[in-house]
N, C-alpha and C positions, 0 to 999 in steps of 0.2 A: 504494500501499498504505500502511494507517495502522500507525504505530509507537508506541510508548509510552516516556515516561522515567518511570523509578522513582525515588521520593525514598528515597534509602539514608540520609541522615541531613537533617533537615528545615532545619537553621539555627536562627536567634534568630527571626526572623518573616518567612516567604516566602510570597508570594503570586501569583497571576496577576492581571496588570494590562494593559490596553490604555489608549486616549487616555481614556477615562471614559464616564459614561453620560450622555447628556444629554436634555433634554426633560421631565425627571419633577420637577423642584425643586418645581412646584405642589402635588406629592403628597408632598412630605418627603423624598424619595429624593436622597441625595447623589450629587455626581459621581463622585466617587473616580476612579480612573486613577492611572497612574505619577507617583510623587512628584516625580521628576525627568525632564519630559517632553523635556528634551533629550536626556539621555543614552538614554532610551527611543526617541526619534527617529533617533537615530544608529544604533542596534541595527537597524532595521527598512531605514533607508536603506542601510547596507552590505549587508545580505541581499536587497536589491531586493524587499522585500516591500511589500505594501500597508500605508500610513502606520498604520493601527488594529490591525496585527497583534498579537497577544498575545504579551506576555514575561513569563518569570519575572523577579519583583522581590524582592531578598533584602535584608536589614538588617543591617550591620557582619558577623554571622557568617552566611558564605554556607551552601547546603546542598551534599550531596554527591549528584550525578546519575547514574545507569546508563542508557543508551540502548539501545532495545530493536531497533532498526533504523538504517540508513545514513541521516545527513543532514548538514546544515550548521549550523552555531552561530556567534554571535558573543558577546563579552562586552564591555560599557559600563558607564560610572557610576564609583563610587569605586574608588580606585586600590588594586589587589591584585595578588597572583600566584596564577596558575592553571595546573593542570595536567591533562592528558589522559591517563590511564594513567601517570602520573608523569613525564610529559615535559611542559615548560613551554611553554605557549603564550602568544601576544600578545593582549593586549586591542585591540579596535577593528579586529580583522583576522577575514576568514573563516576557520573552522577546520572542517576533515573530520572527521566521526565516524562510525564503523562500529558493527554490532551489537556489544553488551556493552561497549562503550568506557566508561569511568567518568571522570566530570568531578569533580576537587576543587579548591575555591577557598579561598585562606587568609584568614583574618581581613583584613577590611578595613584596609589603612593608611591611608587619607585619605578622607573623605566617609562618608555615611550608607548610600547606597543603591546597590545595584548589578544590573545586569540580564543574562540570558541570554536572547539572541533566538534562533528558531529559523527554518528556512526555512519560509515559509508561515504562521508561527504556530502556537503552541499552542492546541489545540482543546478547552478547557474549556468547561463549559456557557456557553450565552449567554443572558443574562436580563436583559429591557429593553434590548435592542439592545447589548450590552455583556458581555465576558467578565470584568470586573474583580471581584475578588474584594470583598464588603461583607457583614458579619454580618447575618443577617436577610433579605438580598436574594437572597444566592447560596446553593447547598446548603451550602457550606464557606467559612470567611472566612481559614482559612491551611492552607498545605500540610504535612501531617504525615508521618511516617515509613512507607515502605511506599505511600503515593498513588502511582498512575499517571496521567500527564496524555498525553493521546494527540496525535499529530501527523503531518504528511502526509509519509512518507519519501521520500527521493529521491537520485540518486547526482550531480546537477547540483553543481559546484564549480568557481568561477571566481577563487578569491583576490582578492577584492576588499577592500579594507581602507582606513581614515580615516587621515591625517598627524595628526588631533586625538588628543590624550592627556589624560587625566583633570586634571592640574596645569593645563592651559592654559585650562580654565574653571572649575575649582573654585576657584583662586587669583584674587586681585585682585577678590575679591566680598564684601569686608566693608561696603562702603556699597551699601544696598539702595535702589533708586528707588522712591518711593512717591508716590501722588497723595493730596489731601486726601479723607477720608472724609465721609460725611454729616453728623456730629456736629462736625466738627472745629472749626468756628468757635464752638464750644459752650466750647473751651478757653480759659484766659486767656494771656495773653502768657508769662507764668512757665512755664506746662505747655508751651506750642508750644516755647518755648527749650529745654526739657529735653530733649524728643523730638528734636530737631536738631542739639543741642551736647553730646550723650552717646553713650558707649558702653553698648550693652546685651548681657548675658550669656545664651546657651542656657541655659536650666535642666534639671533631672532631669525635668521634666514634658514629654515629647515623644515624641508617635506620630503617626502618620497622620493623626489628627483635629486636633491641635493642638499647637502650641510656646508654653510660657510663658517670658517673659524675667524673667531673678531681679530687676532694677533696678525698682522702683517710683516712680510720680508720685504726689505730693499730688493726689487727688481728691474732689470734691465735687459732680460732676456727677449728675443724678438718671439713674435707669435710664430706658430709653425703652420706647415701646411695641413690643412684639415685632415686628421689622421683616427684610427679607431680609439675608442674609449669604452670602458665597461664597469661595472658597479664596482667600486673601491679604488678607480682611480683618483688621485689627486692631484689637480691642475693647478698651477700657477698663474693667477690673472696679472693683466700689465698693472693694475693697482696695488699688486703684492699680495694680494687676498689668496688664501688656500681655500679650494674648494672641493669637498669630498663627494664624488658622484655616489649616488644609491641606486636603489633597484629600478626605479623607473627613468635612468638618465637615457640622455641621446645615445645614440650607437657613433658619433664621431664628434671631433672638437676640435679647436685650433689653438688651445692653450698648452704650454708646455706640461707634460705629463710626468711630474717629479717623483711620485711616490705611487705604489701599488699595494691597497690593503689586502691582507689575507681574508681569507672567506671568514675566520672566527672573529677578524677584526671587525669585520664590515657588520657583523651581528652584535656585535659590543657597541660600536660607535651608534648603530641605530637605536638601542636603548637608552642613550645619553640625552638628557634635556638641556634646553638653553641654560647656559652659564655652567654648565659642567665642564671639567677640563679633562685634555687628555694629552699626552706624550706619544712619541714614535720611536720605537726600536727596530732597528736594521737588521735584518735577516741576511746574513752575509752567506755566500755560496762556498 
């Protein structure tokens, strides 16, 4: 039987995401996908889903959801308090949901992104082999009030859970591991020292496309011929700003690509809020 979850309140910026959209970069199509792939992965692992099953991703202020049929859900990602019919539920644990149950999630206490996983995944429209929302690619780019998302209902419930809790992987992530970017060697020694001897602050320019850091680096590098970029690429702009490209980033860019975050570090910086700090640790080959 197919059930629907109704968006009673949409939250700040709530979408459907899976692992992402691969194989279409040559057409200029971003990869998209869950901002924090670790939290997303835990949701599907705990539920016994296929690893690419679609989840709801919310940003800081979560949605309110009403379920139309029996199913099983799990909450992962940013640390928060959640309630099913006003009864508190645990994160990282399977929760049985009945017809007309209402899920309310409090404002995120730690981290930026949270996930609602559901048994067998949400059944939003699949476009280019992915259910991930992206403006101009999918029919909609965010969930709105009264939207309904389908899912496969069922009564199987096994009470799986994870001993992992949000602080265990959201904390101790201030040093982000990076590789040298293609234009790294164009930097002088002073610029390189500044990159690795400083802390950088997450600015208020932050979204699924990119995160801009507040502190600047003196920059006299020329722009480059438009070249491939990917999530985790760190560009140095003519003004000296560092821009960290994220899951919805463009596929090419013309600013020097000075660093490249590891996949783990992409997940870590995704969960950082405005005014939080980070530093870079270079991985040498």
